[in-house]
The first five atom37 places (N, CA, C, CB, O) and aatype in JSON, in Angstrom:
{
  "aatype": [12, 10, 15, 7, 19, 12, 11, 0, 11, 7, 11, 19, 3, 10, 19, 11, 14, 1, 10, 1, 0, 11, 14, 6, 1, 7, 16, 11, 12, 19, 10, 15, 14, 3, 16, 11, 2, 11, 0, 12, 6, 0, 0, 1, 18, 7, 12, 14, 10, 6, 1, 9, 0, 12, 10, 4, 7, 13, 15, 15, 15, 6, 16, 5, 17, 0, 1, 17, 9, 2, 0, 2, 14, 0, 13, 1, 11, 6, 10, 3, 5, 0, 1, 0, 6, 7, 6, 10, 10, 10, 5, 1, 1, 19, 12, 15, 7, 6, 0, 2, 17, 5, 15, 0, 7, 17, 12, 10, 6, 1, 16, 1, 7, 18, 19, 0, 1, 0, 15, 10, 6, 8, 16, 7, 11, 7, 7, 11, 6, 10, 15, 19, 15, 7, 2, 10, 10, 7, 0, 13, 7, 7, 5, 15, 11],
  "atom_mask": [
    [1, 1, 1, 1, 1],
    [1, 1, 1, 1, 1],
    [1, 1, 1, 1, 1],
    [1, 1, 1, 0, 1],
    [1, 1, 1, 1, 1],
    [1, 1, 1, 1, 1],
    [1, 1, 1, 1, 1],
    [1, 1, 1, 1, 1],
    [1, 1, 1, 1, 1],
    [1, 1, 1, 0, 1],
    [1, 1, 1, 1, 1],
    [1, 1, 1, 1, 1],
    [1, 1, 1, 1, 1],
    [1, 1, 1, 1, 1],
    [1, 1, 1, 1, 1],
    [1, 1, 1, 1, 1],
    [1, 1, 1, 1, 1],
    [1, 1, 1, 1, 1],
    [1, 1, 1, 1, 1],
    [1, 1, 1, 1, 1],
    [1, 1, 1, 1, 1],
    [1, 1, 1, 1, 1],
    [1, 1, 1, 1, 1],
    [1, 1, 1, 1, 1],
    [1, 1, 1, 1, 1],
    [1, 1, 1, 0, 1],
    [1, 1, 1, 1, 1],
    [1, 1, 1, 1, 1],
    [1, 1, 1, 1, 1],
    [1, 1, 1, 1, 1],
    [1, 1, 1, 1, 1],
    [1, 1, 1, 1, 1],
    [1, 1, 1, 1, 1],
    [1, 1, 1, 1, 1],
    [1, 1, 1, 1, 1],
    [1, 1, 1, 1, 1],
    [1, 1, 1, 1, 1],
    [1, 1, 1, 1, 1],
    [1, 1, 1, 1, 1],
    [1, 1, 1, 1, 1],
    [1, 1, 1, 1, 1],
    [1, 1, 1, 1, 1],
    [1, 1, 1, 1, 1],
    [1, 1, 1, 1, 1],
    [1, 1, 1, 1, 1],
    [1, 1, 1, 0, 1],
    [1, 1, 1, 1, 1],
    [1, 1, 1, 1, 1],
    [1, 1, 1, 1, 1],
    [1, 1, 1, 1, 1],
    [1, 1, 1, 1, 1],
    [1, 1, 1, 1, 1],
    [1, 1, 1, 1, 1],
    [1, 1, 1, 1, 1],
    [1, 1, 1, 1, 1],
    [1, 1, 1, 1, 1],
    [1, 1, 1, 0, 1],
    [1, 1, 1, 1, 1],
    [1, 1, 1, 1, 1],
    [1, 1, 1, 1, 1],
    [1, 1, 1, 1, 1],
    [1, 1, 1, 1, 1],
    [1, 1, 1, 1, 1],
    [1, 1, 1, 1, 1],
    [1, 1, 1, 1, 1],
    [1, 1, 1, 1, 1],
    [1, 1, 1, 1, 1],
    [1, 1, 1, 1, 1],
    [1, 1, 1, 1, 1],
    [1, 1, 1, 1, 1],
    [1, 1, 1, 1, 1],
    [1, 1, 1, 1, 1],
    [1, 1, 1, 1, 1],
    [1, 1, 1, 1, 1],
    [1, 1, 1, 1, 1],
    [1, 1, 1, 1, 1],
    [1, 1, 1, 1, 1],
    [1, 1, 1, 1, 1],
    [1, 1, 1, 1, 1],
    [1, 1, 1, 1, 1],
    [1, 1, 1, 1, 1],
    [1, 1, 1, 1, 1],
    [1, 1, 1, 1, 1],
    [1, 1, 1, 1, 1],
    [1, 1, 1, 1, 1],
    [1, 1, 1, 0, 1],
    [1, 1, 1, 1, 1],
    [1, 1, 1, 1, 1],
    [1, 1, 1, 1, 1],
    [1, 1, 1, 1, 1],
    [1, 1, 1, 1, 1],
    [1, 1, 1, 1, 1],
    [1, 1, 1, 1, 1],
    [1, 1, 1, 1, 1],
    [1, 1, 1, 1, 1],
    [1, 1, 1, 1, 1],
    [1, 1, 1, 0, 1],
    [1, 1, 1, 1, 1],
    [1, 1, 1, 1, 1],
    [1, 1, 1, 1, 1],
    [1, 1, 1, 1, 1],
    [1, 1, 1, 1, 1],
    [1, 1, 1, 1, 1],
    [1, 1, 1, 1, 1],
    [1, 1, 1, 0, 1],
    [1, 1, 1, 1, 1],
    [1, 1, 1, 1, 1],
    [1, 1, 1, 1, 1],
    [1, 1, 1, 1, 1],
    [1, 1, 1, 1, 1],
    [1, 1, 1, 1, 1],
    [1, 1, 1, 1, 1],
    [1, 1, 1, 0, 1],
    [1, 1, 1, 1, 1],
    [1, 1, 1, 1, 1],
    [1, 1, 1, 1, 1],
    [1, 1, 1, 1, 1],
    [1, 1, 1, 1, 1],
    [1, 1, 1, 1, 1],
    [1, 1, 1, 1, 1],
    [1, 1, 1, 1, 1],
    [1, 1, 1, 1, 1],
    [1, 1, 1, 1, 1],
    [1, 1, 1, 0, 1],
    [1, 1, 1, 1, 1],
    [1, 1, 1, 0, 1],
    [1, 1, 1, 0, 1],
    [1, 1, 1, 1, 1],
    [1, 1, 1, 1, 1],
    [1, 1, 1, 1, 1],
    [1, 1, 1, 1, 1],
    [1, 1, 1, 1, 1],
    [1, 1, 1, 1, 1],
    [1, 1, 1, 0, 1],
    [1, 1, 1, 1, 1],
    [1, 1, 1, 1, 1],
    [1, 1, 1, 1, 1],
    [1, 1, 1, 0, 1],
    [1, 1, 1, 1, 1],
    [1, 1, 1, 1, 1],
    [1, 1, 1, 0, 1],
    [1, 1, 1, 0, 1],
    [1, 1, 1, 1, 1],
    [1, 1, 1, 1, 1],
    [1, 1, 1, 1, 1]
  ],
  "atom_positions": [
    [[-12.25, 20.1, -9.92], [-12.93, 18.71, -10.42], [-14.32, 18.76, -10.2], [-12.4, 17.39, -9.67], [-14.72, 19.42, -9.25]],
    [[-15.14, 18.15, -10.94], [-16.63, 18.01, -10.54], [-16.98, 16.61, -10.19], [-17.58, 18.48, -11.68], [-16.53, 15.59, -10.71]],
    [[-17.82, 16.7, -9.28], [-18.06, 15.26, -8.84], [-19.32, 14.77, -9.34], [-18.06, 15.1, -7.32], [-19.5, 13.56, -9.15]],
    [[-20.31, 15.44, -9.97], [-21.41, 15.08, -10.48], [-22.41, 16.11, -10.46], [0.0, 0.0, 0.0], [-22.1, 17.05, -9.74]],
    [[-23.53, 16.2, -11.02], [-24.63, 16.87, -11.12], [-25.9, 16.58, -10.44], [-24.82, 16.9, -12.23], [-26.62, 15.59, -10.56]],
    [[-26.06, 17.71, -9.62], [-27.44, 17.49, -8.75], [-28.68, 18.13, -9.3], [-27.3, 18.09, -7.28], [-28.56, 19.32, -9.59]],
    [[-29.85, 17.58, -9.5], [-30.97, 18.25, -9.95], [-31.86, 18.97, -8.7], [-31.8, 17.2, -10.75], [-32.18, 18.22, -7.78]],
    [[-32.19, 20.13, -8.65], [-33.06, 20.78, -7.68], [-34.46, 20.63, -8.35], [-32.64, 22.36, -7.38], [-34.77, 20.24, -9.48]],
    [[-35.21, 21.07, -7.32], [-36.73, 20.95, -7.58], [-37.03, 21.57, -8.87], [-37.61, 21.64, -6.46], [-37.74, 21.02, -9.71]],
    [[-36.47, 22.76, -9.04], [-36.98, 23.66, -10.34], [-36.41, 23.53, -11.35], [0.0, 0.0, 0.0], [-36.27, 24.43, -12.17]],
    [[-35.88, 22.13, -11.5], [-35.24, 21.57, -12.81], [-34.03, 22.26, -12.96], [-36.1, 21.76, -14.12], [-33.65, 22.09, -14.12]],
    [[-33.26, 22.93, -12.35], [-31.89, 23.82, -12.45], [-30.86, 22.74, -11.97], [-31.85, 25.36, -11.38], [-30.91, 22.09, -10.92]],
    [[-29.94, 22.69, -12.95], [-28.9, 21.83, -12.83], [-27.73, 22.49, -11.97], [-28.47, 21.43, -14.22], [-26.99, 23.4, -12.35]],
    [[-27.72, 21.81, -10.67], [-26.45, 22.43, -9.7], [-25.22, 21.48, -9.71], [-26.93, 22.6, -7.97], [-25.19, 20.26, -9.52]],
    [[-24.23, 22.34, -9.98], [-22.91, 21.5, -9.96], [-22.28, 21.63, -8.6], [-21.84, 21.98, -11.09], [-22.08, 22.72, -8.08]],
    [[-21.98, 20.51, -8.07], [-21.3, 20.46, -6.6], [-19.68, 20.17, -6.81], [-22.04, 19.14, -5.58], [-19.23, 19.15, -7.34]],
    [[-18.97, 21.19, -6.32], [-17.41, 21.16, -6.63], [-16.87, 20.2, -5.54], [-16.62, 22.74, -6.55], [-17.26, 20.14, -4.38]],
    [[-16.12, 19.64, -6.0], [-15.29, 18.66, -5.02], [-14.05, 19.34, -4.38], [-14.75, 17.35, -5.84], [-13.12, 19.82, -5.04]],
    [[-14.13, 19.31, -3.09], [-13.21, 20.02, -2.22], [-11.48, 19.53, -2.33], [-13.83, 19.75, -0.69], [-10.5, 20.27, -2.3]],
    [[-11.52, 18.18, -2.46], [-10.17, 17.47, -2.49], [-10.18, 16.82, -4.03], [-10.03, 16.21, -1.16], [-11.21, 16.46, -4.6]],
    [[-8.87, 16.73, -4.56], [-8.46, 16.14, -5.62], [-8.58, 14.67, -5.52], [-7.23, 16.55, -5.87], [-8.37, 14.16, -4.42]],
    [[-8.86, 14.03, -6.41], [-9.19, 12.45, -6.35], [-8.15, 11.88, -7.53], [-11.04, 12.06, -6.75], [-8.17, 12.17, -8.73]],
    [[-7.48, 11.24, -7.02], [-6.72, 10.67, -8.28], [-7.46, 9.52, -9.07], [-5.32, 10.08, -7.82], [-8.09, 8.59, -8.59]],
    [[-7.24, 9.78, -10.33], [-7.85, 8.47, -11.15], [-7.52, 7.04, -10.97], [-7.56, 8.59, -12.47], [-6.4, 6.6, -10.7]],
    [[-8.54, 6.39, -11.13], [-7.96, 5.18, -10.8], [-7.2, 4.53, -11.69], [-8.8, 4.4, -10.45], [-7.49, 4.64, -12.88]],
    [[-6.19, 3.81, -11.34], [-5.01, 3.23, -12.1], [-4.0, 4.06, -12.63], [0.0, 0.0, 0.0], [-3.22, 3.7, -13.5]],
    [[-4.02, 5.21, -12.09], [-2.76, 6.29, -12.47], [-1.53, 5.71, -11.7], [-3.07, 8.06, -11.9], [-1.53, 5.3, -10.53]],
    [[-0.53, 5.74, -12.54], [0.84, 5.24, -12.31], [1.76, 6.19, -12.16], [1.3, 4.45, -13.29], [1.67, 7.18, -12.88]],
    [[2.94, 6.09, -11.08], [3.69, 7.02, -11.12], [4.77, 6.71, -12.06], [4.06, 7.33, -9.92], [5.21, 5.56, -12.2]],
    [[5.26, 7.88, -12.8], [5.92, 7.83, -13.66], [7.59, 8.42, -13.46], [5.1, 8.39, -14.52], [7.83, 9.6, -13.23]],
    [[8.48, 7.53, -13.59], [9.93, 8.07, -13.17], [10.6, 8.84, -14.34], [10.95, 6.8, -12.74], [10.77, 8.52, -15.52]],
    [[10.88, 9.89, -13.7], [11.86, 11.05, -14.78], [13.0, 10.07, -15.16], [12.67, 12.74, -13.86], [13.48, 9.18, -14.45]],
    [[13.38, 10.45, -16.54], [14.61, 9.7, -16.99], [15.84, 9.81, -16.01], [15.05, 10.26, -18.39], [16.53, 8.82, -15.77]],
    [[16.1, 11.09, -15.43], [17.02, 11.22, -14.14], [17.01, 10.45, -13.14], [16.91, 12.25, -13.54], [18.05, 9.97, -12.7]],
    [[15.71, 10.19, -12.59], [15.38, 9.29, -11.45], [15.85, 7.93, -11.98], [13.76, 9.29, -11.04], [16.66, 7.25, -11.34]],
    [[15.36, 7.58, -13.08], [15.54, 6.05, -13.43], [16.99, 5.96, -13.59], [14.72, 5.5, -14.81], [17.48, 4.96, -13.07]],
    [[17.75, 6.72, -14.17], [19.32, 6.69, -14.16], [19.85, 6.57, -13.03], [19.95, 7.77, -14.67], [20.69, 5.68, -12.95]],
    [[19.63, 7.23, -12.02], [20.08, 7.25, -10.76], [19.87, 5.59, -10.08], [19.22, 8.5, -9.98], [20.72, 4.87, -9.56]],
    [[18.55, 5.36, -10.29], [18.16, 3.8, -9.84], [18.81, 2.73, -10.5], [16.7, 3.48, -10.07], [18.9, 1.64, -9.93]],
    [[19.37, 2.97, -11.87], [19.77, 1.97, -12.44], [21.54, 2.04, -12.01], [19.28, 2.06, -14.04], [22.14, 0.96, -11.92]],
    [[22.08, 2.97, -11.82], [23.42, 3.28, -11.28], [23.51, 2.72, -9.87], [23.7, 4.83, -11.29], [24.5, 2.1, -9.49]],
    [[22.46, 2.96, -9.11], [22.34, 2.58, -7.73], [22.38, 1.03, -7.55], [21.05, 3.15, -7.15], [22.95, 0.49, -6.6]],
    [[21.71, 0.32, -8.59], [21.54, -1.36, -8.73], [22.6, -1.69, -9.17], [20.46, -1.99, -9.63], [22.96, -2.77, -8.7]],
    [[23.56, -1.09, -10.16], [24.9, -1.71, -10.58], [25.63, -1.66, -9.35], [25.69, -0.95, -11.78], [26.29, -2.67, -9.1]],
    [[25.67, -0.68, -8.48], [26.53, -0.37, -7.35], [25.9, -1.49, -6.17], [26.41, 1.42, -6.9], [26.4, -1.57, -5.04]],
    [[25.0, -2.13, -6.52], [24.56, -3.13, -5.56], [24.0, -2.48, -4.11], [0.0, 0.0, 0.0], [24.18, -2.94, -2.98]],
    [[23.25, -1.25, -4.49], [22.29, -0.82, -3.31], [21.07, -1.68, -3.21], [21.79, 0.67, -3.48], [20.54, -2.26, -4.17]],
    [[20.61, -1.72, -1.8], [19.53, -2.61, -1.63], [18.09, -1.9, -2.17], [19.47, -3.01, -0.05], [17.8, -0.7, -2.12]],
    [[17.4, -2.82, -2.61], [16.18, -2.32, -3.4], [15.43, -1.28, -2.54], [15.15, -3.57, -3.8], [15.0, -0.32, -3.17]],
    [[15.19, -1.32, -1.16], [14.63, -0.24, -0.24], [15.39, 1.01, -0.31], [14.62, -0.68, 1.19], [14.8, 2.07, -0.09]],
    [[16.66, 1.0, -0.61], [17.37, 2.41, -0.88], [17.09, 2.91, -2.12], [18.86, 2.38, -0.8], [17.01, 4.13, -2.31]],
    [[16.91, 1.97, -3.1], [16.49, 2.25, -4.5], [15.08, 2.96, -4.64], [16.47, 0.92, -5.27], [14.89, 3.85, -5.47]],
    [[14.11, 2.49, -3.78], [12.82, 2.91, -3.77], [12.72, 4.33, -3.29], [12.01, 2.01, -2.99], [11.9, 5.2, -3.57]],
    [[13.8, 4.36, -2.46], [13.91, 5.89, -1.76], [14.19, 6.87, -2.65], [15.02, 6.07, -0.7], [13.49, 7.86, -2.81]],
    [[15.36, 6.59, -3.37], [15.71, 7.37, -4.64], [14.7, 7.61, -5.65], [16.75, 6.73, -5.32], [14.77, 8.59, -6.4]],
    [[13.7, 6.69, -5.72], [12.88, 6.72, -6.88], [11.68, 7.81, -6.34], [12.3, 5.08, -7.33], [10.91, 8.33, -7.14]],
    [[11.63, 8.07, -5.04], [10.69, 8.9, -4.56], [9.52, 8.27, -3.53], [0.0, 0.0, 0.0], [8.59, 8.88, -3.0]],
    [[9.87, 6.91, -3.41], [8.83, 6.36, -2.67], [9.24, 6.33, -1.11], [8.5, 4.95, -3.25], [10.41, 6.22, -0.76]],
    [[8.25, 6.43, -0.27], [8.5, 6.48, 1.13], [9.34, 5.18, 1.59], [7.13, 6.6, 1.89], [9.85, 4.43, 0.76]],
    [[9.42, 5.0, 2.91], [10.01, 3.81, 3.34], [8.99, 2.71, 3.35], [10.64, 3.98, 4.66], [9.25, 1.62, 3.85]],
    [[7.85, 2.99, 2.81], [6.72, 1.75, 3.1], [7.08, 0.98, 2.07], [5.0, 2.09, 3.04], [7.29, 1.51, 0.98]],
    [[7.2, -0.39, 2.24], [7.76, -1.23, 1.26], [6.65, -1.89, 0.46], [8.66, -2.24, 1.89], [6.83, -2.52, -0.58]],
    [[5.39, -1.65, 1.1], [4.27, -2.15, 0.29], [3.85, -1.27, -0.85], [3.12, -2.36, 1.14], [3.33, -1.82, -1.82]],
    [[4.05, 0.3, -0.86], [3.74, 0.96, -1.73], [4.88, 0.71, -3.15], [3.62, 2.29, -1.06], [4.55, 0.66, -4.33]],
    [[6.08, 0.59, -2.66], [7.15, 0.08, -3.78], [6.89, -1.39, -4.25], [8.71, 0.13, -3.17], [6.95, -1.68, -5.44]],
    [[6.64, -2.19, -3.37], [6.19, -3.62, -3.75], [5.02, -3.33, -4.96], [5.51, -4.52, -2.26], [5.27, -3.66, -6.12]],
    [[3.86, -2.76, -4.65], [2.95, -2.52, -5.66], [3.41, -1.97, -6.83], [2.02, -1.78, -5.24], [3.04, -2.36, -7.93]],
    [[4.18, -1.11, -6.65], [4.55, -0.42, -8.06], [5.39, -0.91, -8.95], [5.08, 0.74, -7.95], [5.31, -0.7, -10.16]],
    [[6.54, -1.83, -8.21], [7.35, -2.61, -8.93], [6.75, -3.88, -9.6], [8.35, -2.93, -8.11], [7.24, -4.4, -10.6]],
    [[5.56, -4.37, -8.91], [4.67, -5.37, -9.47], [4.07, -4.9, -10.64], [3.65, -5.77, -8.56], [3.9, -5.79, -11.48]],
    [[3.71, -3.81, -10.94], [2.99, -3.29, -11.77], [3.8, -2.83, -12.75], [2.21, -2.45, -11.28], [3.22, -2.51, -13.79]],
    [[4.98, -2.69, -12.72], [6.05, -2.3, -13.66], [7.26, -3.34, -13.81], [6.62, -0.93, -13.18], [8.4, -3.15, -13.39]],
    [[6.82, -4.46, -14.45], [7.76, -5.52, -14.32], [8.82, -5.26, -15.51], [7.0, -7.0, -14.39], [9.77, -6.04, -15.52]],
    [[8.78, -4.32, -16.46], [9.73, -3.9, -17.24], [11.14, -3.22, -16.46], [9.02, -2.96, -18.13], [12.3, -3.59, -16.63]],
    [[10.7, -2.25, -15.68], [11.53, -1.65, -14.79], [12.3, -2.53, -13.78], [10.77, -0.73, -14.13], [13.48, -2.34, -13.5]],
    [[11.5, -3.56, -13.22], [12.22, -4.57, -12.32], [13.25, -5.41, -12.99], [11.23, -5.51, -11.7], [14.3, -5.74, -12.44]],
    [[12.83, -5.81, -14.41], [13.8, -6.36, -15.16], [15.05, -5.65, -15.46], [13.26, -6.69, -16.22], [16.15, -6.2, -15.38]],
    [[14.87, -4.34, -15.85], [16.15, -3.61, -15.88], [16.91, -3.41, -14.47], [15.87, -2.24, -16.5], [18.14, -3.46, -14.48]],
    [[16.33, -3.22, -13.45], [16.82, -3.27, -12.17], [17.81, -4.4, -11.83], [15.74, -3.33, -11.35], [18.91, -4.27, -11.31]],
    [[17.09, -5.75, -12.29], [17.88, -6.88, -12.13], [18.99, -6.85, -13.15], [17.06, -8.1, -12.24], [20.09, -7.22, -12.72]],
    [[18.95, -6.52, -14.31], [19.8, -6.54, -15.21], [20.96, -5.7, -14.9], [19.22, -6.25, -16.31], [22.11, -6.08, -15.1]],
    [[20.66, -4.5, -14.4], [21.68, -3.63, -14.05], [22.58, -4.35, -12.63], [20.92, -2.09, -13.72], [23.81, -4.36, -12.57]],
    [[21.88, -4.81, -11.81], [22.54, -5.51, -10.61], [23.26, -6.64, -11.19], [21.51, -6.02, -9.48], [24.4, -6.79, -10.74]],
    [[22.91, -7.36, -11.96], [23.9, -8.63, -12.79], [24.95, -7.75, -13.45], [22.99, -9.69, -14.19], [26.13, -8.04, -13.24]],
    [[24.71, -6.86, -14.12], [26.12, -6.06, -14.97], [27.07, -5.63, -13.86], [25.69, -4.46, -15.95], [28.25, -5.98, -13.93]],
    [[26.65, -4.92, -12.89], [27.36, -4.41, -11.6], [28.22, -5.64, -11.1], [0.0, 0.0, 0.0], [29.42, -5.52, -10.89]],
    [[27.5, -6.86, -10.92], [28.21, -8.1, -10.35], [29.3, -8.48, -11.3], [27.22, -9.35, -10.14], [30.39, -8.93, -10.97]],
    [[28.91, -8.26, -12.4], [30.04, -9.11, -13.42], [31.18, -8.17, -13.32], [29.55, -9.33, -15.24], [32.29, -8.71, -13.2]],
    [[31.12, -6.75, -13.34], [32.31, -5.73, -13.3], [32.9, -6.13, -12.01], [31.89, -4.06, -13.34], [34.03, -6.59, -12.14]],
    [[32.44, -6.1, -10.77], [33.29, -6.75, -9.85], [33.87, -7.93, -9.5], [32.97, -6.61, -9.16], [34.62, -8.08, -8.53]],
    [[33.45, -8.92, -10.4], [33.9, -10.37, -10.55], [35.17, -10.19, -11.44], [32.69, -11.42, -11.27], [36.26, -10.71, -11.19]],
    [[34.87, -9.33, -12.6], [36.23, -9.26, -13.41], [37.22, -8.72, -12.57], [36.18, -8.36, -14.72], [38.26, -9.36, -12.47]],
    [[37.09, -7.59, -11.9], [38.05, -6.91, -11.02], [38.91, -7.9, -10.11], [37.26, -5.92, -10.11], [40.12, -7.83, -9.95]],
    [[38.04, -8.81, -9.56], [38.57, -9.68, -8.55], [39.36, -10.76, -9.42], [37.37, -10.31, -7.56], [40.44, -11.13, -8.95]],
    [[39.0, -11.24, -10.48], [39.45, -12.26, -11.25], [40.85, -11.91, -11.95], [38.39, -12.59, -12.23], [41.76, -12.7, -12.22]],
    [[40.77, -10.33, -12.2], [41.92, -9.97, -13.05], [43.25, -9.58, -12.05], [41.43, -8.64, -14.06], [44.33, -9.19, -12.51]],
    [[43.0, -9.74, -10.74], [44.06, -9.49, -9.68], [44.5, -7.98, -9.68], [0.0, 0.0, 0.0], [45.54, -7.73, -9.05]],
    [[43.85, -6.97, -10.29], [44.53, -5.87, -10.62], [44.77, -5.11, -9.16], [43.71, -5.03, -11.75], [44.47, -5.71, -8.13]],
    [[45.24, -3.95, -9.12], [45.43, -3.41, -7.8], [44.07, -2.99, -7.05], [46.35, -2.18, -7.92], [43.11, -2.51, -7.67]],
    [[44.07, -3.23, -5.67], [42.9, -2.93, -5.01], [41.7, -3.85, -5.48], [42.61, -1.48, -5.21], [40.53, -3.51, -5.3]],
    [[42.06, -5.08, -6.12], [40.95, -5.95, -6.51], [40.18, -6.42, -4.95], [41.64, -7.37, -7.5], [39.0, -6.77, -4.9]],
    [[41.04, -6.36, -3.79], [40.23, -6.85, -2.64], [38.92, -5.82, -2.38], [41.23, -6.92, -1.26], [38.02, -6.12, -1.6]],
    [[38.94, -4.87, -2.97], [37.75, -3.84, -2.63], [36.5, -4.41, -3.42], [38.11, -2.15, -3.17], [35.32, -4.4, -3.06]],
    [[37.07, -4.9, -4.58], [35.64, -5.56, -5.11], [35.18, -6.79, -4.49], [35.69, -5.95, -6.61], [34.0, -7.15, -4.56]],
    [[36.06, -7.42, -3.88], [35.9, -8.82, -3.34], [34.95, -8.44, -2.18], [0.0, 0.0, 0.0], [33.92, -9.05, -1.9]],
    [[35.42, -7.36, -1.55], [34.74, -6.83, -0.27], [33.06, -6.63, -0.86], [35.59, -5.16, 0.34], [32.06, -7.05, -0.27]],
    [[33.06, -6.06, -1.83], [31.74, -5.23, -2.28], [30.91, -6.54, -2.76], [32.01, -3.88, -3.7], [29.71, -6.57, -2.5]],
    [[31.46, -7.57, -3.4], [30.83, -8.66, -3.7], [30.15, -9.64, -2.27], [31.92, -9.39, -4.56], [29.11, -10.29, -2.25]],
    [[31.05, -9.46, -1.29], [30.55, -10.02, -0.27], [29.54, -9.37, 0.58], [31.49, -10.35, 0.37], [28.71, -10.08, 1.13]],
    [[29.52, -8.07, 0.76], [28.6, -7.22, 1.48], [27.48, -7.13, 0.43], [29.23, -5.76, 1.96], [26.41, -7.45, 0.94]],
    [[27.39, -6.83, -0.69], [26.05, -6.48, -1.34], [25.56, -7.52, -2.24], [26.14, -5.21, -2.15], [24.36, -7.53, -2.48]],
    [[26.31, -8.41, -2.77], [25.91, -9.71, -3.17], [25.83, -11.13, -2.64], [26.45, -9.82, -3.96], [25.59, -12.13, -3.32]],
    [[26.05, -11.08, -1.4], [26.01, -12.29, -0.78], [27.13, -13.21, -0.91], [0.0, 0.0, 0.0], [27.06, -14.19, -0.16]],
    [[27.95, -13.15, -1.52], [29.3, -13.99, -1.46], [29.92, -14.04, -0.3], [30.3, -13.55, -2.31], [30.03, -13.01, 0.37]],
    [[30.43, -15.28, 0.13], [30.95, -15.65, 1.5], [32.24, -15.94, 1.19], [30.25, -16.83, 2.25], [32.55, -16.69, 0.26]],
    [[33.13, -15.31, 2.03], [34.8, -15.6, 2.0], [34.79, -17.19, 2.86], [35.94, -14.05, 3.06], [34.15, -17.44, 3.88]],
    [[35.35, -17.77, 2.4], [35.64, -19.1, 3.16], [36.76, -19.39, 3.48], [35.32, -20.13, 2.59], [37.63, -19.58, 2.63]],
    [[37.01, -19.51, 4.83], [38.46, -20.05, 5.4], [38.64, -21.32, 5.35], [38.75, -19.77, 6.76], [37.78, -22.03, 5.87]],
    [[39.58, -21.83, 4.83], [39.96, -23.37, 5.24], [41.34, -23.61, 6.15], [40.18, -24.27, 3.79], [42.28, -22.82, 6.17]],
    [[41.27, -24.78, 6.84], [42.08, -25.15, 7.73], [42.76, -26.4, 7.1], [41.41, -25.34, 9.01], [42.18, -27.25, 6.43]],
    [[44.08, -26.38, 7.42], [44.84, -27.57, 7.13], [44.47, -28.59, 8.12], [46.32, -27.33, 7.13], [44.37, -28.34, 9.32]],
    [[44.24, -29.96, 7.48], [43.89, -30.97, 8.58], [45.19, -31.86, 8.55], [42.4, -31.9, 8.27], [45.06, -32.78, 9.36]],
    [[46.27, -31.89, 7.96], [47.19, -32.85, 7.99], [48.69, -32.2, 8.2], [47.02, -33.66, 6.7], [48.95, -31.07, 7.78]],
    [[49.49, -32.9, 8.78], [50.84, -32.19, 9.03], [52.01, -32.72, 7.7], [0.0, 0.0, 0.0], [51.81, -33.08, 6.54]],
    [[53.03, -32.57, 8.37], [53.97, -32.71, 7.2], [53.86, -34.08, 6.61], [55.45, -32.44, 7.62], [53.55, -35.03, 7.33]],
    [[54.09, -34.24, 5.34], [54.1, -35.51, 4.81], [52.7, -36.17, 4.69], [0.0, 0.0, 0.0], [52.55, -37.3, 4.22]],
    [[51.75, -35.44, 5.11], [50.33, -35.89, 5.11], [50.1, -36.78, 6.29], [0.0, 0.0, 0.0], [49.24, -37.65, 6.24]],
    [[50.92, -36.56, 7.46], [50.57, -37.01, 8.67], [49.48, -36.49, 9.28], [51.5, -36.91, 9.42], [49.02, -35.44, 8.84]],
    [[48.89, -37.13, 10.37], [47.87, -36.67, 11.26], [48.21, -35.74, 12.14], [47.34, -37.61, 11.94], [49.04, -36.09, 12.98]],
    [[47.77, -34.57, 12.2], [48.21, -33.61, 13.21], [47.6, -34.03, 14.65], [47.75, -32.1, 12.77], [46.52, -34.63, 14.72]],
    [[48.26, -33.71, 15.68], [47.89, -34.03, 17.05], [47.32, -32.7, 17.63], [49.16, -34.61, 17.91], [48.14, -31.81, 17.88]],
    [[46.09, -32.49, 17.85], [45.59, -31.4, 18.2], [44.85, -31.7, 19.63], [44.73, -30.89, 17.06], [44.16, -32.71, 19.76]],
    [[45.01, -30.88, 20.55], [44.27, -31.21, 21.69], [42.72, -31.12, 21.61], [44.74, -30.38, 22.72], [42.17, -30.7, 20.58]],
    [[42.11, -31.46, 22.55], [40.41, -31.44, 22.41], [40.13, -30.07, 22.57], [0.0, 0.0, 0.0], [39.59, -29.61, 21.56]],
    [[40.32, -29.16, 23.6], [40.09, -28.01, 23.91], [40.4, -26.93, 22.68], [40.81, -27.83, 25.11], [39.62, -26.01, 22.47]],
    [[41.56, -27.11, 21.91], [41.9, -26.43, 20.55], [40.9, -26.78, 19.54], [43.32, -26.85, 20.0], [40.17, -25.95, 19.01]],
    [[40.89, -28.14, 19.27], [40.06, -28.61, 17.99], [38.6, -27.92, 18.33], [39.95, -30.52, 17.81], [38.01, -27.2, 17.52]],
    [[38.06, -28.26, 19.71], [36.57, -27.93, 19.95], [36.29, -26.39, 19.53], [0.0, 0.0, 0.0], [35.19, -25.99, 19.13]],
    [[37.47, -25.57, 19.7], [37.39, -24.09, 19.18], [37.29, -23.99, 17.89], [38.46, -23.27, 19.5], [36.84, -22.9, 17.54]],
    [[37.59, -24.86, 16.89], [37.48, -25.08, 15.5], [36.17, -25.73, 15.15], [38.6, -25.89, 15.02], [35.91, -25.78, 13.95]],
    [[35.3, -26.24, 16.02], [34.05, -27.01, 15.64], [34.28, -28.47, 15.59], [0.0, 0.0, 0.0], [33.36, -29.26, 15.4]],
    [[35.52, -28.83, 15.76], [35.85, -30.41, 15.58], [35.6, -31.03, 16.88], [0.0, 0.0, 0.0], [35.26, -30.33, 17.84]],
    [[35.75, -32.33, 16.97], [35.58, -33.34, 18.15], [36.69, -33.72, 18.65], [34.93, -34.5, 17.86], [37.47, -34.1, 17.78]],
    [[37.11, -33.8, 19.76], [38.12, -34.46, 20.2], [37.9, -35.93, 20.28], [38.48, -33.95, 21.34], [36.76, -36.37, 20.43]],
    [[39.23, -36.91, 20.17], [39.24, -38.36, 20.26], [38.93, -39.0, 21.51], [40.44, -38.82, 19.9], [38.93, -40.22, 21.6]]
  ]
}
């Protein structure tokens, strides 16, 4: 690459060679179709964005990935769409009650932020109030009388 032309005293043009390659300003990294497909598959499975960045060839530096993803909003939209599609497939498995639906529920909890909620029964037989000691009730976050 040439960095410029220098004029010598004798009006002869000297070309100074550049020793290092300089990337052109505004150059964008382009993902191969194979890499993009892997990224979309990973998004459907719920892989965290930092890991998807690594699959796409970015280092563990979040800054580089954040700049690239902000410069490529269409790609970000596709990633979000793939994540939503994967979530819908997991939801369908849970709601269908098919064999091993619990694994889909586990994935929703771990990768999509769903929270399993446990409930305690607060009444006894016939709707009567339960008698619970203060120590035991305190273990469940309640207060004793």
